[in-house]
SEKOL-589001 format. One record per residue: residue number from 1; residue in three letters; x, y, z of N, C-alpha, C in turn. Coordinates in steps of 0.05 Angstrom, whole numbers, plus 5000, padded with zeros to 4 digits. Example, Ala and Ser with C-alpha at 12.3 -4.5 7.8 and 13.67 -1.06 7.14 Angstrom:
2
- 1	ala	5264	4886	5156	5246	4910	5156	5264	4934	5156
- 2	ser	5257	4955	5142	5273	4979	5143	5258	5001	5157
***
This chain:
359
- 1	met	5017	4976	4997	5001	4999	4999	5020	5023	4997
- 2	ser	5005	5051	4991	5025	5074	4994	4999	5098	4993
- 3	val	5008	5118	5003	4983	5137	4991	4990	5146	4961
- 4	pro	4962	5143	4958	4958	5150	4926	4975	5176	4914
- 5	ser	4986	5172	4887	5003	5190	4873	4985	5208	4865
- 6	thr	4960	5212	4862	4949	5229	4846	4922	5239	4863
- 7	asn	4906	5256	4862	4883	5262	4877	4895	5258	4909
- 8	thr	4919	5263	4916	4923	5263	4948	4905	5275	4963
- 9	lys	4895	5263	4988	4879	5274	5006	4893	5262	5031
- 10	leu	4879	5273	5052	4884	5273	5077	4875	5250	5097
- 11	thr	4851	5237	5077	4847	5213	5087	4862	5186	5067
- 12	gly	4874	5197	5050	4892	5178	5037	4919	5172	5050
- 13	ile	4921	5200	5069	4955	5194	5089	4940	5180	5114
- 14	gln	4922	5188	5122	4914	5178	5152	4908	5144	5141
- 15	thr	4897	5137	5114	4897	5109	5120	4926	5094	5109
- 16	glu	4946	5110	5101	4974	5094	5104	4987	5096	5129
- 17	phe	4985	5119	5142	5004	5118	5165	4991	5123	5195
- 18	gly	4957	5120	5199	4939	5122	5214	4932	5139	5227
- 19	gly	4925	5145	5254	4913	5170	5266	4887	5169	5269
- 20	ser	4876	5195	5284	4854	5188	5289	4837	5212	5289
- 21	asn	4812	5212	5277	4796	5238	5269	4786	5251	5300
- 22	pro	4789	5280	5296	4799	5293	5272	4827	5292	5265
- 23	ile	4832	5293	5244	4871	5296	5241	4879	5329	5226
- 24	gln	4897	5330	5217	4905	5352	5211	4939	5339	5195
- 25	leu	4948	5357	5174	4966	5348	5157	4995	5350	5175
- 26	ser	4996	5368	5206	5014	5379	5223	5025	5355	5242
- 27	glu	5002	5333	5238	5009	5302	5256	5030	5287	5241
- 28	tyr	5026	5294	5210	5046	5277	5201	5075	5284	5192
- 29	tyr	5087	5300	5206	5123	5303	5214	5133	5276	5209
- 30	ser	5151	5266	5194	5175	5252	5187	5186	5239	5220
- 31	gly	5191	5223	5232	5198	5223	5254	5177	5220	5283
- 32	gly	5153	5230	5279	5141	5239	5298	5118	5209	5295
- 33	pro	5101	5208	5321	5093	5184	5323	5069	5170	5307
- 34	leu	5071	5183	5278	5050	5162	5260	5077	5162	5239
- 35	val	5093	5174	5232	5102	5173	5208	5137	5165	5211
- 36	pro	5141	5145	5206	5173	5137	5216	5194	5151	5196
- 37	ala	5216	5161	5210	5235	5180	5202	5239	5162	5177
- 38	gly	5250	5165	5150	5259	5167	5131	5243	5145	5119
- 39	ala	5213	5145	5119	5187	5129	5112	5196	5140	5081
- 40	pro	5199	5124	5055	5204	5130	5026	5178	5142	5018
- 41	ala	5188	5160	4999	5169	5175	4987	5179	5183	4966
- 42	pro	5167	5189	4942	5178	5194	4912	5186	5217	4909
- 43	asn	5172	5246	4924	5175	5267	4919	5209	5279	4933
- 44	gly	5217	5259	4945	5235	5268	4971	5218	5261	5000
- 45	pro	5246	5271	5026	5237	5259	5047	5223	5277	5056
- 46	ile	5200	5264	5070	5177	5282	5088	5188	5306	5113
- 47	pro	5180	5321	5105	5193	5348	5123	5197	5330	5154
- 48	ser	5205	5341	5171	5211	5326	5202	5196	5357	5217
- 49	ser	5198	5377	5195	5190	5409	5214	5184	5428	5191
- 50	gly	5180	5446	5200	5162	5469	5178	5146	5463	5160
- 51	gln	5147	5473	5136	5126	5469	5116	5124	5443	5109
- 52	ile	5089	5426	5106	5092	5406	5098	5065	5411	5082
- 53	thr	5068	5402	5057	5047	5398	5039	5035	5364	5030
- 54	met	5012	5366	5024	5000	5337	5015	5020	5330	4996
- 55	gly	5034	5349	4975	5057	5337	4952	5073	5322	4965
- 56	asp	5083	5328	4993	5106	5315	5006	5099	5283	5001
- 57	phe	5068	5270	5006	5067	5250	5013	5048	5226	4986
- 58	arg	5055	5246	4965	5047	5231	4942	5061	5204	4937
- 59	gly	5054	5178	4931	5067	5155	4933	5085	5139	4960
- 60	ala	5080	5155	4986	5098	5148	5009	5080	5114	5014
- 61	thr	5100	5108	5030	5091	5082	5044	5107	5088	5070
- 62	asn	5086	5074	5087	5098	5072	5120	5115	5050	5119
- 63	ser	5141	5057	5112	5162	5039	5118	5179	5045	5124
- 64	ala	5192	5032	5156	5219	5041	5154	5235	5019	5165
- 65	phe	5266	5025	5160	5293	5000	5159	5315	5007	5180
- 66	val	5318	4982	5187	5337	4971	5204	5365	5004	5202
- 67	thr	5377	5018	5216	5395	5034	5212	5409	5031	5242
- 68	ala	5432	5026	5240	5456	5008	5258	5485	5012	5247
- 69	ser	5507	5017	5260	5534	5018	5257	5547	5005	5267
- 70	gly	5578	4998	5266	5593	4969	5276	5606	4954	5262
- 71	gly	5635	4951	5262	5638	4940	5241	5653	4945	5214
- 72	thr	5657	4929	5196	5668	4943	5174	5636	4942	5150
- 73	val	5634	4965	5141	5595	4961	5129	5599	4964	5105
- 74	thr	5595	4949	5087	5591	4953	5055	5565	4947	5049
- 75	thr	5552	4948	5020	5529	4950	5004	5521	4935	4987
- 76	ser	5503	4917	4986	5490	4905	4964	5463	4901	4951
- 77	gly	5469	4925	4929	5440	4927	4921	5422	4939	4951
- 78	asp	5401	4933	4957	5389	4948	4982	5389	4932	5002
- 79	phe	5425	4921	5015	5422	4906	5041	5446	4925	5049
- 80	lys	5448	4926	5074	5479	4931	5084	5489	4912	5103
- 81	ile	5515	4903	5100	5534	4880	5111	5555	4892	5133
- 82	his	5550	4883	5145	5567	4886	5176	5588	4864	5178
- 83	thr	5609	4871	5177	5639	4849	5180	5648	4847	5200
- 84	phe	5648	4831	5228	5663	4844	5251	5683	4819	5253
- 85	thr	5708	4836	5238	5736	4804	5248	5749	4812	5275
- 86	gly	5738	4827	5292	5753	4824	5316	5730	4835	5333
- 87	pro	5731	4842	5364	5704	4852	5384	5696	4876	5367
- 88	gly	5670	4879	5379	5658	4906	5370	5632	4906	5381
- 89	thr	5618	4927	5370	5584	4932	5375	5563	4936	5352
- 90	phe	5549	4926	5352	5528	4927	5332	5504	4944	5341
- 91	ala	5515	4970	5330	5491	4989	5353	5467	4996	5331
- 92	val	5442	4992	5338	5429	4995	5328	5409	5020	5335
- 93	ser	5404	5041	5320	5392	5066	5324	5361	5072	5317
- 94	asp	5356	5047	5297	5326	5053	5290	5318	5017	5286
- 95	ala	5307	5017	5297	5296	4984	5294	5277	4974	5268
- 96	gly	5271	5005	5252	5253	4996	5237	5226	4985	5234
- 97	asn	5210	4980	5224	5184	4966	5224	5179	4944	5198
- 98	ser	5159	4931	5209	5157	4901	5190	5148	4908	5158
- 99	ala	5135	4936	5154	5136	4941	5128	5161	4952	5112
- 100	gly	5186	4956	5126	5207	4958	5116	5222	4938	5124
- 101	ser	5251	4940	5140	5255	4919	5157	5256	4921	5181
- 102	asn	5261	4902	5200	5265	4899	5227	5275	4879	5242
- 103	ser	5288	4860	5224	5302	4834	5224	5323	4841	5210
- 104	val	5342	4819	5225	5374	4822	5202	5380	4786	5205
- 105	asp	5396	4787	5182	5406	4754	5180	5435	4762	5191
- 106	trp	5445	4731	5194	5471	4737	5206	5495	4703	5205
- 107	met	5519	4704	5206	5534	4687	5207	5548	4688	5231
- 108	val	5552	4667	5244	5577	4673	5268	5593	4643	5260
- 109	val	5618	4649	5266	5645	4628	5257	5662	4636	5285
- 110	ala	5659	4613	5295	5683	4619	5320	5712	4606	5311
- 111	gly	5732	4605	5325	5757	4610	5317	5762	4575	5318
- 112	gly	5780	4569	5303	5794	4550	5292	5808	4536	5323
- 113	gly	5813	4514	5323	5832	4497	5339	5861	4497	5335
- 114	gly	5878	4494	5352	5908	4494	5347	5914	4459	5341
- 115	ser	5944	4463	5331	5947	4426	5316	5965	4423	5350
- 116	gly	5975	4398	5351	5988	4385	5368	6011	4380	5358
- 117	ala	6036	4382	5376	6061	4371	5374	6070	4342	5369
- 118	ser	6069	4327	5351	6084	4297	5357	6090	4288	5324
- 119	cys	6107	4270	5319	6119	4264	5293	6091	4267	5279
- 120	ala	6070	4262	5283	6043	4268	5263	6024	4273	5283
- 121	gly	6023	4300	5290	6011	4318	5306	5979	4314	5299
- 122	gly	5961	4309	5311	5927	4317	5308	5928	4344	5301
- 123	ala	5908	4344	5283	5896	4381	5271	5879	4382	5283
- 124	gly	5878	4420	5286	5858	4428	5297	5830	4427	5281
- 125	gly	5810	4423	5296	5784	4425	5283	5771	4452	5277
- 126	ala	5762	4459	5255	5746	4482	5257	5730	4490	5276
- 127	gly	5725	4524	5274	5706	4534	5294	5680	4527	5283
- 128	gly	5661	4535	5304	5629	4526	5291	5625	4544	5283
- 129	phe	5611	4536	5263	5590	4546	5242	5563	4552	5241
- 130	arg	5546	4574	5250	5524	4582	5245	5513	4599	5235
- 131	glu	5490	4596	5217	5478	4617	5200	5453	4615	5198
- 132	ser	5445	4637	5196	5402	4653	5193	5406	4635	5159
- 133	pro	5381	4633	5161	5361	4624	5131	5373	4644	5111
- 134	gly	5374	4670	5117	5374	4687	5103	5342	4694	5086
- 135	ser	5322	4697	5104	5304	4702	5100	5292	4725	5098
- 136	val	5302	4750	5110	5307	4773	5105	5316	4794	5090
- 137	ser	5337	4787	5081	5355	4809	5069	5368	4795	5039
- 138	gly	5345	4793	5028	5355	4786	4998	5353	4754	4989
- 139	ser	5362	4755	4966	5369	4725	4951	5396	4728	4952
- 140	tyr	5412	4710	4975	5436	4702	4962	5443	4676	4976
- 141	ser	5454	4659	4970	5469	4633	4968	5476	4626	4999
- 142	thr	5457	4607	5012	5471	4598	5038	5476	4579	5042
- 143	ser	5492	4571	5069	5506	4543	5066	5489	4520	5071
- 144	pro	5490	4494	5067	5477	4480	5077	5463	4472	5103
- 145	leu	5483	4491	5123	5477	4489	5155	5462	4512	5157
- 146	ala	5450	4526	5143	5425	4549	5150	5409	4539	5165
- 147	gly	5396	4550	5187	5377	4541	5196	5371	4567	5224
- 148	gly	5351	4562	5247	5343	4579	5262	5325	4600	5244
- 149	ser	5336	4623	5251	5309	4646	5238	5325	4675	5247
- 150	ala	5321	4693	5237	5332	4718	5231	5318	4733	5254
- 151	val	5344	4758	5265	5338	4763	5301	5319	4792	5293
- 152	gly	5300	4790	5307	5289	4817	5307	5303	4837	5332
- 153	val	5306	4858	5319	5330	4880	5331	5304	4899	5343
- 154	ser	5319	4914	5367	5310	4941	5373	5328	4956	5383
- 155	val	5324	4979	5386	5344	5000	5388	5356	4998	5420
- 156	gln	5389	4988	5410	5408	4980	5430	5428	4976	5421
- 157	asn	5455	4972	5437	5477	4963	5431	5481	4925	5435
- 158	tyr	5485	4913	5415	5490	4890	5415	5523	4890	5408
- 159	pro	5532	4863	5435	5563	4860	5434	5565	4841	5419
- 160	ile	5592	4845	5407	5596	4827	5387	5622	4815	5396
- 161	ala	5627	4787	5394	5656	4776	5401	5662	4759	5381
- 162	val	5689	4759	5368	5698	4748	5357	5726	4730	5369
- 163	gly	5715	4701	5358	5733	4683	5380	5768	4682	5356
- 164	gly	5784	4669	5378	5812	4682	5369	5815	4655	5361
- 165	gly	5834	4639	5344	5841	4616	5339	5853	4607	5360
- 166	gly	5856	4577	5369	5874	4568	5392	5897	4566	5375
- 167	thr	5916	4570	5403	5948	4559	5399	5961	4537	5386
- 168	gly	5977	4539	5380	5988	4502	5364	6001	4498	5397
- 169	ala	6013	4467	5396	6028	4464	5425	6047	4480	5428
- 170	gly	6053	4481	5461	6074	4495	5468	6106	4482	5477
- 171	gly	6099	4451	5469	6123	4443	5477	6120	4408	5460
- 172	ser	6142	4403	5461	6143	4375	5452	6114	4357	5464
- 173	gly	6113	4341	5441	6088	4324	5454	6056	4337	5459
- 174	gln	6060	4363	5464	6043	4373	5485	6010	4374	5458
- 175	pro	5985	4376	5474	5968	4383	5449	5960	4408	5450
- 176	gly	5946	4417	5423	5945	4448	5421	5924	4451	5437
- 177	ser	5908	4481	5434	5892	4494	5450	5864	4494	5431
- 178	pro	5845	4489	5442	5820	4498	5427	5817	4527	5419
- 179	gly	5801	4531	5404	5788	4558	5393	5770	4569	5415
- 180	ser	5766	4593	5403	5749	4612	5427	5724	4608	5413
- 181	asn	5710	4618	5435	5681	4620	5422	5672	4650	5411
- 182	ser	5654	4651	5387	5647	4677	5377	5608	4673	5376
- 183	thr	5606	4703	5385	5579	4708	5396	5573	4735	5386
- 184	ala	5541	4731	5381	5530	4760	5368	5498	4745	5370
- 185	leu	5485	4768	5378	5458	4774	5373	5437	4748	5387
- 186	gly	5456	4741	5414	5446	4716	5420	5452	4688	5420
- 187	ile	5472	4692	5394	5480	4663	5385	5510	4659	5389
- 188	thr	5515	4628	5397	5542	4624	5408	5557	4605	5388
- 189	ser	5572	4608	5378	5592	4582	5361	5617	4581	5382
- 190	thr	5619	4552	5380	5636	4543	5398	5663	4535	5384
- 191	gly	5688	4547	5395	5715	4545	5384	5721	4515	5377
- 192	gly	5739	4513	5351	5749	4489	5345	5761	4471	5359
- 193	gly	5756	4450	5366	5775	4426	5386	5803	4423	5382
- 194	arg	5817	4421	5403	5850	4415	5398	5855	4395	5379
- 195	gly	5878	4400	5369	5891	4372	5360	5909	4355	5381
- 196	ser	5910	4334	5379	5926	4310	5405	5958	4319	5392
- 197	gly	5967	4314	5414	5995	4308	5414	6006	4282	5423
- 198	asn	6029	4280	5437	6034	4255	5439	6022	4235	5460
- 199	ala	6009	4246	5487	6005	4224	5500	5970	4241	5511
- 200	asp	5960	4248	5489	5929	4255	5502	5904	4255	5488
- 201	asn	5885	4268	5488	5870	4262	5474	5851	4282	5462
- 202	ala	5853	4277	5436	5840	4308	5416	5820	4316	5428
- 203	gly	5818	4339	5423	5792	4357	5443	5767	4358	5424
- 204	pro	5738	4359	5440	5713	4374	5424	5707	4397	5414
- 205	gly	5694	4400	5398	5684	4436	5397	5659	4435	5370
- 206	gly	5666	4459	5362	5644	4468	5342	5651	4440	5324
- 207	ser	5679	4447	5317	5688	4413	5299	5706	4399	5318
- 208	gly	5704	4377	5315	5727	4357	5336	5754	4367	5322
- 209	gly	5772	4357	5334	5805	4361	5337	5812	4334	5324
- 210	gly	5831	4330	5316	5847	4300	5302	5863	4296	5312
- 211	gly	5863	4259	5320	5873	4241	5334	5910	4242	5322
- 212	arg	5924	4247	5342	5953	4238	5340	5962	4211	5322
- 213	gly	5985	4213	5313	5983	4188	5297	5994	4164	5326
- 214	asn	6016	4171	5334	6031	4152	5353	6005	4147	5373
- 215	ser	6009	4114	5369	5985	4103	5386	5955	4095	5374
- 216	ser	5959	4109	5353	5930	4108	5345	5915	4121	5359
- 217	ser	5915	4149	5364	5888	4168	5385	5862	4173	5368
- 218	gly	5845	4169	5383	5818	4182	5359	5819	4201	5358
- 219	gly	5797	4214	5348	5789	4248	5346	5766	4260	5366
- 220	gly	5767	4284	5361	5749	4296	5378	5721	4289	5378
- 221	ser	5696	4302	5384	5675	4310	5376	5666	4329	5366
- 222	gly	5648	4339	5334	5639	4360	5335	5612	4368	5346
- 223	asn	5604	4389	5339	5578	4402	5353	5576	4396	5376
- 224	thr	5599	4406	5393	5599	4407	5426	5600	4431	5433
- 225	pro	5581	4438	5449	5556	4428	5455	5526	4428	5428
- 226	pro	5519	4406	5432	5505	4406	5407	5483	4432	5402
- 227	val	5478	4434	5375	5453	4459	5366	5444	4438	5342
- 228	ser	5425	4450	5337	5411	4447	5313	5404	4464	5294
- 229	pro	5418	4462	5263	5430	4449	5251	5456	4449	5266
- 230	ala	5474	4425	5264	5499	4422	5272	5517	4443	5265
- 231	gln	5533	4454	5285	5550	4473	5281	5585	4461	5265
- 232	gly	5583	4433	5255	5605	4425	5252	5603	4393	5264
- 233	lys	5630	4377	5252	5634	4355	5251	5657	4340	5264
- 234	asn	5665	4315	5266	5684	4312	5281	5714	4294	5270
- 235	gly	5726	4301	5286	5756	4300	5275	5757	4269	5266
- 236	gly	5779	4267	5252	5795	4238	5245	5811	4228	5267
- 237	ser	5807	4203	5266	5833	4180	5281	5863	4178	5276
- 238	gly	5878	4182	5293	5901	4178	5277	5903	4149	5276
- 239	val	5936	4138	5258	5930	4105	5258	5963	4105	5256
- 240	asp	5972	4086	5275	5998	4078	5277	5998	4048	5273
- 241	thr	6017	4046	5255	6022	4016	5242	6046	3998	5254
- 242	gly	6056	4015	5268	6084	3995	5283	6098	4001	5271
- 243	gly	6132	4013	5275	6157	4011	5271	6160	4045	5264
- 244	gly	6185	4054	5260	6192	4075	5254	6175	4100	5230
- 245	tyr	6172	4109	5242	6149	4132	5226	6122	4131	5216
- 246	gln	6118	4095	5224	6097	4089	5209	6066	4097	5224
- 247	glu	6052	4120	5215	6039	4137	5231	6036	4163	5217
- 248	ser	6015	4169	5218	5992	4189	5207	5973	4194	5230
- 249	ala	5965	4222	5227	5940	4230	5250	5919	4241	5229
- 250	gly	5896	4236	5248	5875	4251	5232	5865	4279	5231
- 251	gly	5853	4285	5212	5851	4318	5200	5825	4326	5224
- 252	gly	5825	4355	5219	5805	4368	5238	5778	4360	5226
- 253	gly	5757	4358	5239	5731	4359	5230	5728	4398	5210
- 254	gly	5708	4396	5199	5699	4416	5183	5668	4418	5188
- 255	ala	5659	4444	5175	5628	4451	5185	5609	4427	5176
- 256	thr	5617	4413	5147	5598	4404	5136	5606	4375	5132
- 257	ala	5636	4366	5141	5642	4346	5136	5664	4330	5152
- 258	asn	5654	4309	5163	5675	4290	5184	5699	4303	5169
- 259	ala	5730	4299	5188	5751	4286	5172	5761	4262	5172
- 260	ala	5782	4259	5153	5793	4233	5148	5807	4224	5168
- 261	asn	5805	4198	5168	5827	4181	5189	5850	4184	5179
- 262	gly	5878	4181	5193	5902	4180	5174	5906	4153	5174
- 263	thr	5928	4144	5153	5932	4122	5133	5958	4111	5144
- 264	gly	5966	4113	5166	5986	4093	5179	6015	4102	5161
- 265	asn	6022	4082	5150	6047	4093	5130	6041	4112	5111
- 266	gly	6022	4128	5115	6016	4142	5077	6014	4168	5100
- 267	pro	6000	4191	5090	6002	4215	5090	5969	4220	5115
- 268	gly	5969	4241	5138	5955	4245	5147	5933	4250	5138
- 269	gly	5906	4250	5153	5871	4254	5137	5876	4283	5135
- 270	pro	5856	4281	5115	5851	4318	5107	5834	4323	5121
- 271	gly	5833	4354	5130	5810	4356	5143	5787	4362	5132
- 272	gly	5767	4357	5144	5733	4367	5135	5731	4389	5127
- 273	ala	5714	4388	5102	5708	4414	5088	5691	4434	5103
- 274	gly	5695	4456	5094	5677	4479	5113	5654	4478	5095
- 275	ala	5635	4509	5102	5608	4515	5093	5609	4538	5076
- 276	thr	5598	4540	5051	5600	4568	5044	5582	4581	5036
- 277	thr	5579	4604	5038	5560	4618	5038	5563	4652	5021
- 278	ser	5543	4668	5010	5548	4688	4999	5533	4711	5015
- 279	ile	5532	4711	5042	5524	4734	5057	5536	4754	5058
- 280	ser	5567	4754	5049	5578	4774	5044	5579	4788	5020
- 281	ala	5559	4774	5005	5562	4788	4969	5574	4771	4958
- 282	ser	5606	4757	4973	5620	4746	4956	5613	4709	4970
- 283	ser	5610	4698	4948	5611	4670	4954	5643	4656	4968
- 284	thr	5639	4653	4987	5662	4639	5015	5661	4618	5035
- 285	ala	5680	4612	5033	5680	4583	5045	5696	4587	5080
- 286	tyr	5673	4582	5099	5689	4587	5119	5695	4560	5139
- 287	ala	5705	4553	5167	5714	4535	5181	5715	4509	5171
- 288	gly	5738	4511	5153	5753	4479	5142	5765	4474	5166
- 289	gly	5770	4441	5175	5791	4426	5187	5821	4428	5173
- 290	gly	5835	4427	5197	5861	4424	5190	5869	4397	5175
- 291	gly	5892	4395	5161	5898	4360	5162	5918	4351	5169
- 292	gly	5916	4326	5172	5935	4311	5195	5960	4309	5189
- 293	gly	5981	4312	5211	6006	4307	5213	6018	4276	5198
- 294	thr	6039	4281	5186	6042	4254	5165	6078	4245	5177
- 295	gly	6078	4215	5189	6113	4210	5200	6121	4201	5179
- 296	gly	6113	4191	5156	6127	4176	5137	6141	4194	5118
- 297	ala	6160	4187	5107	6173	4203	5094	6167	4190	5058
- 298	his	6152	4179	5061	6144	4166	5024	6132	4184	5009
- 299	gly	6153	4194	4987	6143	4217	4971	6139	4242	4987
- 300	ser	6148	4243	5009	6139	4266	5018	6114	4284	5021
- 301	pro	6088	4261	5022	6058	4276	5024	6053	4283	5042
- 302	thr	6035	4306	5047	6029	4330	5063	5989	4318	5067
- 303	ser	5973	4332	5077	5954	4324	5081	5942	4359	5075
- 304	ser	5915	4355	5058	5900	4386	5056	5887	4389	5076
- 305	gly	5889	4407	5082	5863	4419	5094	5842	4425	5089
- 306	gly	5810	4424	5104	5792	4426	5087	5791	4457	5079
- 307	thr	5774	4460	5057	5757	4483	5048	5750	4502	5061
- 308	gly	5752	4527	5069	5750	4548	5091	5772	4551	5108
- 309	gly	5790	4555	5096	5812	4564	5123	5829	4548	5127
- 310	gly	5822	4512	5128	5840	4493	5138	5873	4498	5132
- 311	gly	5880	4492	5151	5914	4486	5147	5929	4462	5136
- 312	arg	5943	4459	5122	5963	4432	5109	5972	4425	5130
- 313	gly	5970	4399	5135	5989	4382	5153	6012	4379	5143
- 314	gly	6034	4380	5168	6056	4381	5156	6074	4351	5154
- 315	asn	6099	4347	5148	6115	4319	5146	6134	4315	5158
- 316	cys	6132	4302	5183	6154	4296	5202	6183	4291	5191
- 317	gln	6182	4267	5167	6218	4263	5154	6225	4279	5140
- 318	ser	6205	4302	5125	6209	4314	5105	6219	4342	5112
- 319	gly	6206	4345	5127	6209	4371	5148	6192	4392	5133
- 320	ile	6167	4384	5110	6152	4399	5106	6129	4408	5135
- 321	pro	6130	4441	5130	6115	4449	5157	6089	4447	5146
- 322	ala	6073	4448	5177	6048	4460	5173	6046	4482	5169
- 323	ile	6013	4488	5161	6005	4507	5158	5982	4515	5172
- 324	ala	5980	4545	5188	5967	4549	5210	5933	4553	5194
- 325	gly	5913	4551	5211	5892	4561	5190	5885	4585	5194
- 326	ala	5868	4600	5163	5876	4618	5157	5856	4637	5169
- 327	thr	5867	4666	5176	5848	4685	5197	5822	4690	5181
- 328	asn	5803	4700	5200	5779	4700	5200	5767	4684	5183
- 329	thr	5770	4652	5184	5755	4638	5168	5744	4614	5188
- 330	gly	5758	4615	5209	5757	4598	5235	5765	4558	5225
- 331	gly	5786	4571	5206	5802	4541	5204	5819	4532	5210
- 332	gly	5817	4506	5222	5832	4490	5240	5857	4493	5230
- 333	gly	5884	4492	5252	5906	4486	5247	5921	4466	5237
- 334	gly	5936	4464	5217	5939	4438	5205	5964	4423	5226
- 335	gly	5957	4403	5226	5978	4380	5251	6007	4382	5246
- 336	ala	6025	4382	5260	6054	4385	5268	6060	4362	5245
- 337	gly	6084	4361	5239	6100	4342	5230	6126	4343	5238
- 338	gly	6125	4338	5267	6151	4340	5285	6147	4346	5314
- 339	asn	6157	4323	5336	6158	4333	5355	6162	4362	5375
- 340	ser	6166	4371	5359	6177	4405	5377	6148	4427	5373
- 341	gly	6144	4440	5399	6121	4454	5398	6122	4479	5375
- 342	pro	6146	4492	5364	6141	4507	5341	6130	4493	5313
- 343	lys	6142	4467	5313	6116	4456	5290	6092	4460	5286
- 344	ala	6079	4460	5317	6055	4458	5311	6042	4490	5296
- 345	thr	6014	4493	5292	6003	4511	5282	5978	4521	5299
- 346	thr	5972	4550	5296	5947	4559	5308	5925	4558	5290
- 347	gly	5900	4560	5302	5872	4557	5285	5868	4585	5276
- 348	gly	5854	4591	5252	5842	4619	5243	5827	4625	5258
- 349	ser	5823	4661	5258	5810	4662	5275	5776	4664	5269
- 350	gly	5759	4674	5289	5726	4669	5270	5722	4696	5261
- 351	ile	5693	4697	5248	5679	4716	5239	5649	4727	5249
- 352	val	5653	4748	5253	5614	4751	5246	5603	4766	5222
- 353	ile	5580	4764	5211	5575	4782	5186	5543	4783	5200
- 354	ile	5532	4804	5198	5508	4816	5206	5493	4832	5180
- 355	arg	5464	4822	5156	5457	4830	5142	5433	4838	5142
- 356	tyr	5420	4859	5129	5394	4873	5138	5383	4884	5111
- 357	lys	5361	4889	5102	5349	4904	5085	5354	4944	5093
- 358	phe	5361	4955	5083	5374	4984	5092	5346	5005	5070
- 359	gln	5332	4995	5052	5320	5012	5039	5299	5000	5020
***
């Protein structure tokens, strides 16, 4: 509905914006009790004070849109996108209305887990990945994990926490550290599980960490604590076939796929695949698991990280280094190929994206 664009009358304005008889035009200033600030009008903004005429209302609609600040702000058509790569505040100064917009879509990715130190160190699991269905902010491609609902906002400041990646093992044979949680708008994604070292277990998390090759350690559980849709998958188990360096570690779980197990005499298990979404207006993958470390020297193999920032695993015999999870993807750190702490890698930091219609 809108105010008629021809033969505009006070009754037409009343039908669109409300008000009780008797009425007069001075009741309909923009930003007042009847007309929301910024209500669309083809002839330009409806005045908020001073002279006001019937012509100001031709084709006007009783629509108001979310107005907010915080993070790095970009636009895509009629939609604004706020990207947080560190802690911040999503500050809503106008909550809009149902005729325009009063809800926001979101993506929350936690920090990836750090890897363990072993001749075949377990990889870090990806940070938890959670995303709304994209129901209120235009036609964009959501991930297979999109679920829950858009969040209705009010005029207030919403704190944003972006989880850091877990650190790699601090010493010989030690495990990595889990990633940190990310939170926004009441939604929490859990940090990725730690990768296993020489004498410990892989950790649970948004996605589980990978088990070490030495003594065939199991992988960590993903989607911990559980949410629906699941925020991540399980880490892979390490495999030790006996004999010198005949061991390889499990990969870290990714947002959409369990990691592969190690292969013993071959390379470590690749990291689980992450999730791809266009919420940022560009198709981007997040939350891939790290690749497991490799103990053997056969052809100097390494294991790949999962799509979405997972780091490559290292090789103990050839000295090929592991690679850390990519920054602001929530990717898990690649499993160390060597016992020393410096060969283990950190997980990638998380990210939060909020998107809504602004005009």
